[in-house]
C-alpha positions as CSV (number, residue, x, y, z in Angstrom):
1,X,-37.6,-19.5,16.8
2,X,-39.5,-20.6,13.7
3,X,-42.8,-21.4,14.0
4,X,-45.2,-24.4,11.6
5,X,-46.8,-21.3,9.5
6,X,-42.5,-19.9,8.7
7,X,-42.1,-23.5,7.5
8,X,-44.7,-23.6,5.8
9,X,-44.5,-20.2,3.8
10,X,-40.7,-21.8,3.1
11,X,-41.7,-24.8,1.8
12,X,-44.3,-23.2,-0.5
13,X,-42.5,-20.4,-1.8
14,X,-40.2,-23.5,-3.2
15,X,-42.4,-26.0,-4.2
16,X,-45.7,-25.3,-6.3
17,X,-48.4,-27.4,-3.8
18,X,-51.3,-28.1,-3.7
19,X,-51.5,-28.6,0.0
20,X,-49.7,-28.2,2.8
21,X,-50.2,-28.4,6.4
22,X,-47.6,-28.5,8.8
23,X,-47.5,-29.0,12.9
24,X,-45.3,-28.6,15.8
25,X,-43.8,-27.4,18.9
26,X,-41.2,-24.8,17.4
27,X,-38.5,-27.9,17.6
28,X,-40.4,-30.9,16.2
29,X,-42.4,-30.9,13.2
30,X,-44.8,-32.8,10.7
31,X,-45.9,-32.0,7.4
32,X,-48.5,-33.0,4.8
33,X,-47.4,-31.9,1.5
34,X,-49.1,-32.4,-1.2
35,X,-47.9,-31.5,-5.1
36,X,-48.0,-32.4,-8.1
37,X,-44.2,-31.8,-8.7
38,X,-44.0,-35.3,-7.0
39,X,-45.1,-37.4,-9.6
40,X,-43.3,-40.0,-10.6
41,X,-40.4,-39.4,-7.6
42,X,-39.5,-42.1,-4.6
43,X,-40.4,-40.8,-1.4
44,X,-36.4,-40.0,-1.2
45,X,-36.4,-37.7,-4.2
46,X,-39.5,-35.5,-2.8
47,X,-38.2,-35.7,0.6
48,X,-35.3,-33.9,-1.1
49,X,-37.4,-31.8,-2.9
50,X,-38.9,-30.7,0.0
51,X,-35.2,-30.0,1.6
52,X,-34.2,-28.3,-1.7
53,X,-37.3,-25.7,-1.1
54,X,-36.3,-25.3,2.9
55,X,-32.4,-25.0,2.1
56,X,-30.0,-23.8,4.6
57,X,-32.9,-23.5,7.0
58,X,-32.7,-27.7,7.7
59,X,-29.2,-27.3,8.9
60,X,-30.5,-23.7,11.3
61,X,-33.8,-23.0,12.2
62,X,-35.1,-26.4,11.8
63,X,-33.9,-29.0,13.8
64,X,-36.6,-32.1,13.1
65,X,-39.0,-32.7,10.3
66,X,-40.9,-35.4,9.7
67,X,-43.3,-35.1,6.2
68,X,-45.2,-37.1,4.2
69,X,-45.2,-36.3,0.7
70,X,-48.0,-37.5,-1.8
71,X,-49.3,-36.7,-5.2
72,X,-52.5,-35.1,-5.5
73,X,-53.9,-38.5,-6.9
74,X,-52.3,-40.1,-4.0
75,X,-54.2,-37.6,-1.1
76,X,-57.9,-38.2,-3.0
77,X,-57.1,-42.2,-2.8
78,X,-56.8,-41.6,0.5
79,X,-59.2,-39.0,1.9
80,X,-61.8,-40.3,-0.8
């Protein structure tokens, strides 16, 4: 069974991130991902970038992943 730490590591290996927080129960996961790569991209493009980093794992190991994808600037504004 995949863990939240596994997902965090998978994302970090495929996407340059400032911060990744992942929580979950082994089946359903929630992630907050902060990356400069998201600048100028739509929410869909950001999610596609994360899915690209996860590769085939989304079709097998990871059953459900909800995510918030933020640029470093958006993160600072939200957590000022």
